C-alpha positions, 0 to 999 in steps of 0.5 A: 560537495560544496563550492568556495567560500563567498562573502555576503556582499557577493551573495546577491550575485548568486544566480537568481534561478538558484535562489528561486529554485532552492526551496524546491531543490531542498524538498527533493533532496529531503524526500530522497533522504527520508526515503533512505536512498543514499547517505549522500542526500543527507549530506546535501540536505544539511548543506542546503539547510546551512545555506538557508540559515546563512541567507536568513542571517544576511537578511537580519544583518545586511552589514555583516561581511562573514563569509557563507559557503555556497553549495554546488547546486549543479552537483546536487542536481546531477545527483538527483537526476542520476538517481532518477535515471537509474531507478526510472530509466524508461520514464527519464528516457521518454520524458527527461528530468524535467518531467518529474517536476512537471508532475503536480502529484509529485510536486504535492508530495514534495510539499507535504513531506517537507511540511510534515518534516518541518512540523516535527522540528517544531513540536514534541509529539509525546505518546498518548495513552488510554486505559479504555476506549474513548467515546462521544461525551466522555472526558479525558485530559488528552482530548485537547491534545487529540484535537490539536493533532487533528488540527495539525494533520488536517482533519480538523479545520479550526481550533476547538476550545481547550476542554477535555470533553469529547464533543460531537465536532471533534468526533467528526474529525476523528471519523475523517482521520480513521478513514484516512488510515483504513480504520472503521470510521466509528468515531471511537478512539481505541487502540488502532486510532491512538496508534496512528494519532501517536505516529510523529510528523517525521514518521508520516514523512518517511512513510510517505517518502519511501512509498512514493519512491516505491510507487514511482519505481513501479510505474516506470514500466507499467503497461497501459492496462493491468490489475493491481492489489495493494495488500495492506490497503485491501484494495484492487484496482483494474486500469484499462488504457491508463484509466481506473475502471473498477476498484474493489475491496479484497481479502489478503493472506493472514500475517502467518500466511502472507500474500506474496509481493509479485508481478505476473500475468493473468492468462485464463479465467475459470468459470465455476472452479473446483478447488484442490485443497493445498496440503498445508490448508488441509492440515491446518484448517480442514482436518481440524474441522473434520475432526470435530464434525464428520459430516464436514466433508459432505456438507462442504461438497468435498470429493476425497481421493487417495494418492493414486487418484481413486475416490475414497468414501467413509462414514462421518464417524470414520472420517472423524477417526481418520482426521484424529490420526493419519489423514493420507488423502487429498480433497477437491471441492466441487463447483457451487455456492459452497466452493471456497473459490466462489464463481470465478478464479483468475489464474496467473503463473507464480511459484506460491500457488496464489490467484484471484478469486471470489468467495462463498463468505461475502460477509467478510468484506465488511471487516476493516482488517481483511488479512484473512485468507491463506494467501490468495486474494478474494475479490468483492466485486468479482462478478464485475471483474469477470464481466470485464474479462469476458467483454474485453479479453476472453477468446469465446465470450458466446461460449462463456454465456452458454456454459455459465448456467452449468454451475456443476462443471468447471470451464477454463477460458483463455484470453486473447492477450494476458493482463499484467497483475501486480501485488504491491505493498504500499502503506502511504500515498496521496489520494485523488484529493491530495489527502495523505492516506496511511495503512497498517503494516499488516505483515511488519515488513515496512522496514525491510522494503528498502529504497537504497542504491549503490553509492557508486551511482553518484560518482564518475569512475 
């Protein structure tokens, strides 16, 4: 992986471009190493570190004639290019390898990953503990350490006095920190805030590196218009011709009923949808409600059918008794204000029976942790999304307007073209202002999302 030994006397003859690009090359290799792409980048990183140390030694002692080992810069760059050509074939074919470094957003990630990694080398990031929540005006020995970490992570713009008092100035910094981590920005330091304060700079660098690779790979074959759901961020993005035209909070599946990661295409929109309750939801959620309250079926607007599709009617007491034993029926919830899907459903093919829709419980969008559904995605700004579809893609927008008031009847509308939809899992990124954003690993699958590639990619046959 390395070239011949050369003495310091000849080190100045090394290519000026190599020296100028050394820092940037090291940042690229570090990102790929932290992202878990291949052990080869760990080797390259150590080699580049040795070069840096040798250059520093030469600067401090110019008279030294001790040899340094010049790395094979061309080989390292070739391995970087090979990796990106493999995972971003369309981008690289369209723009070439230079495009990666012409991307200021990517350069910004490289700098921040490198800075976090360097910070981790300089400090010991000990685990902080609290017996109870810390609020404004209280005192605690860890307050100065919290202030120091917020300063190092960029949430506090100047050092505070080394006092154990939780001041208003520090509280404002905590609120900014909480917003960057998808937490309730209440300034109260509790379990979740402390969890993120305890995440070391190296852990942050790894998350940012791994997620950057995922996002780059995702963007390689994107259409100009698409809809994206970032599951752990509880957020939807509607992109039209490369521009984000709508963002919305969403509700996703519980940890026990996870929203799947998938790519599909929205092919139709249902106005005033009915809802045929899946057997799993019927068994786990609906039947227990019926068991407690025999009026539940009527009050929630359900029609009940047997296996032959024949309507079934019973008294509330009979429903309760049936729910306490065998319940051999299926339920369909009629359209209307109580319907669990809300006013709109956006259908796309998938093997998980999930889709996008509204909700009859809009108050749930006020929660910070919105992993609350049985797998489907509920959209807060569902009316705006539906209007976009009507205006841009619905084949019969006039019929839509005509039938919209008929709330008791489902209406299916096909589209002039399908819209790609992507359900992704990104727990770290840089926002438009260049700030690091992190989100909880709500499904505990971060470690399972690998970026590794075959080692043979880097070697000629």
